[in-house]
C-alpha positions, 0 to 999 in steps of 0.5 A: 726258707724259700721266699714266697711270690704273689703267685705262690701265695695265690696258688695255695689260697686256690688249692686250700679253698672251699671252692677246690673240688676235694669235697672237704665240706662233706667230712667233719672229722668226727665232729658230728658225733662229738656234738651229738653227744654233747662233748662239744657243746660250745665254742670253748669245747670246740677251740680246746678240741681244735688245739688238742688235734693240732697238738696231739691228733691229726692236725699235728700228724698230717703236718709232719706227713705234708713236710716230709712228702714236701722234703722227700726225693724218690718215688719209693720214700713218697710211697713209704710216707703215704703208707704211714700217713694211712696207717695213722688214719686208724679208723675207717672214716678217717682213712676215708677222708684222707684218701677221698680228698687226697685222690680228688686233689690229685686228680683235679691238680694234675689237670691243671698243674700237670702234676703226675702223682698217684692217688695219695693220702690228702697231706702227702698229695698236697706236699708232693704238689707243693714241691712240684710247683716249687712253693715254700713249704713253710707256707704250704704247711701253715696254710694247710692247717689254717684250712683244716681249722676253717673247714672244721669251724665251718662244719660246726656251724651246721651242726650247733648254734655258731654264728658268724661272728664267733666262728670267725673269731675262733678262726682268727684266734687259732691262726697263731696256733696253726702257725706255731704247729707248722713250724713245729713241724718244720723243725721236726721229721717223722720220728716226732710222730705221735698220736694221742687225741683218742676222743677224735679217733673214738668219735670217728669209729662211732660215727660209722654207725650214727643215725641220722647224720648229714656228713660223710665222717 
């Protein structure tokens, strides 16, 4: 694996920080619906749900798309990967989430780093930008999943009683699993794609008509 430099690490920290203007704070990934129905009611439920996403759902598929985009050669290959990533974001809100964050990421990253990719789904945009900036794919995938988990834990703090200590403890507990799932994605390719986190997909569809709500997804 490519050895990461200090600048590589700081660049990825900037890209995947809550301060990076992709609007990640506005999306709950269907979690708002799950909290409303009581399917996620406490820290243990949330941890189980995050594990399922990384094992069987969007966390797993997004890590595969990110790695494939980083490794892709031609522009046509990137577009094929992006089309598949869009297809795997089945519910309308899931597509909104990945496409709007991807477009925002490309827009700001192009202005600062000079990348010239078109609008891409979020994991594909991250993978291509990391390749263009010569950032290590292994570190990129691990930090992407860690940011994914961190954002959802932060969303949960706005949805149900979850204190700062419990939230940070959960992110800490999930970190080794994020690293392990990223390593699994690095050892695989798009033939390993699957999606069986059905409750998360159903929650995303039900959230489309949920009222009241505070998140876009």
